[in-house]
C-alpha positions in Angstrom: -0.6 31.7 39.5 1.7 29.6 41.7 5.4 30.2 41.6 7.3 27.3 40.0 10.6 26.0 41.0 13.4 26.4 38.5 15.3 23.4 37.2 18.7 23.5 38.8 21.8 21.9 37.5 23.6 19.3 39.6 25.4 20.7 42.6 28.9 20.1 41.1 27.9 22.3 38.0 26.0 24.8 40.0 29.1 25.8 41.9 31.0 26.5 38.7 28.3 28.9 37.6 28.1 27.4 34.1 24.3 26.6 34.1 21.7 29.2 35.1 18.5 28.1 36.6 15.9 27.1 34.0 12.2 26.8 34.8 11.1 23.1 34.7 7.6 24.0 33.4 9.1 25.8 30.4 11.3 22.8 29.6 8.3 20.4 29.9 6.3 22.6 27.5 9.1 22.7 25.0 9.5 18.9 25.1 5.7 18.5 24.7 5.8 20.6 21.6 8.8 18.8 20.1 7.3 15.4 20.7 4.0 16.4 19.1 5.5 17.8 15.9 6.0 14.5 14.0 2.4 13.5 14.8 1.1 16.8 13.4 3.3 16.7 10.3 2.4 13.1 9.4 0.3 12.8 6.3 -2.9 10.8 6.5 -4.5 9.1 3.6 -8.2 9.4 3.1 -10.2 6.3 3.9 -10.6 4.1 0.8 -13.8 4.0 -1.1 -16.2 1.2 0.0 -15.4 -1.0 -3.0 -11.6 -0.7 -2.7 -11.0 -3.8 -0.6 -13.2 -6.0 -2.9 -11.5 -4.6 -6.0 -8.1 -5.3 -4.5 -9.1 -8.8 -3.5 -10.3 -9.5 -7.1 -6.9 -8.3 -8.5 -5.1 -10.4 -5.9 -7.1 -13.5 -6.7 -6.4 -13.1 -10.4 -2.7 -12.9 -9.7 -2.8 -15.9 -7.4 -4.4 -17.8 -10.3 -1.6 -16.6 -12.6 1.0 -17.6 -10.1 -0.3 -21.1 -9.7 -1.2 -21.5 -13.4 -4.9 -22.0 -12.6 -6.6 -21.1 -15.9 -10.1 -22.1 -14.8 -10.2 -19.8 -11.7 -8.4 -17.1 -13.6 -11.0 -17.1 -16.4 -13.8 -16.9 -13.9 -12.4 -13.6 -12.6 -12.5 -11.9 -16.0 -15.2 -9.8 -17.4 -16.8 -10.6 -20.8 -14.9 -7.5 -22.2 -11.6 -8.9 -21.0 -12.4 -12.3 -22.5 -13.5 -10.8 -25.8 -10.5 -8.5 -26.1 -7.9 -11.3 -25.6 -8.1 -14.6 -27.5 -8.4 -17.8 -25.7 -4.7 -18.6 -26.6 -3.5 -15.3 -25.1 -5.5 -15.9 -21.9 -4.2 -19.5 -21.6 -0.7 -18.4 -22.3 -0.9 -15.7 -19.6 -1.9 -18.3 -17.0 0.6 -20.9 -18.0 3.7 -20.3 -15.9 6.4 -22.9 -16.3 8.9 -21.0 -14.1 8.6 -19.8 -10.5 6.8 -16.5 -10.3 5.7 -13.8 -7.9 3.8 -10.5 -8.1 3.5 -7.2 -6.4 0.4 -5.1 -6.3 0.7 -1.3 -5.7 -1.8 1.1 -4.2 -4.8 1.3 -6.5 -6.6 4.4 -7.6 -10.2 5.1 -8.4 -10.4 5.7 -12.1 -14.1 6.4 -12.1 -17.0 5.1 -10.0 -16.9 1.3 -9.9 -13.5 1.1 -11.6 -10.0 0.8 -10.1 -6.5 0.6 -11.6 -3.8 -1.3 -9.7 -0.2 -1.1 -10.7 1.4 -4.6 -10.7 4.8 -6.1 -11.2 5.0 -9.7 -12.5 8.2 -11.4 -11.6 9.3 -14.6 -13.3 12.6 -16.5 -13.6 14.9 -18.8 -11.8 17.6 -18.3 -9.2 20.0 -16.9 -11.8 17.8 -14.5 -13.8 14.7 -12.6 -12.8 12.4 -10.8 -15.2 10.1 -8.0 -14.1 7.2 -6.9 -16.1 5.5 -3.7 -15.1 1.8 -3.3 -15.9 -1.6 -2.6 -14.4 -4.8 -4.4 -13.8 -8.2 -2.7 -14.2 -11.0 -4.1 -11.9 -14.7 -3.2 -12.4 -17.8 -3.6 -10.3 -20.1 -5.9 -12.1 -23.0 -5.4 -9.7 -24.0 -6.7 -6.3 -20.5 -5.8 -5.0 -19.0 -8.4 -7.4 -15.7 -7.3 -8.9 -14.0 -8.7 -12.0 -10.8 -8.0 -13.9 -11.5 -6.0 -17.0 -8.0 -5.9 -18.4 -5.2 -8.4 -18.0 -1.7 -7.1 -17.1 
């Protein structure tokens, strides 16, 4: 094994005798370990299921229809179960937004095969008062990789 030169303090400090010689290779190894620690400790999420992106897109499209007050497109994104469980008046009331609105979609979770739940926050109001409503959207696979909303927020 070759002999390695020690790291030496600047000449002005060397003369005072405060800093002993320290091997450069050891210093580089310590720095390498310290720099790799955050990378090793970082959590990684597993890759989403194949249908996750399509399910998330369906939830996003429904909330875009809600935000713009587009009843027709919103209705086309609902399953028969969602339409039957809510009356036509309730669905139309959901999509009619007279005030400015926004929404947030959280990270969804797989409830069971072909069914996702996405936490959502519906924000309505004007510049003086904001109202936040916390809820969730259930999205199901209706076949042929088509996704529809099974429960309104």
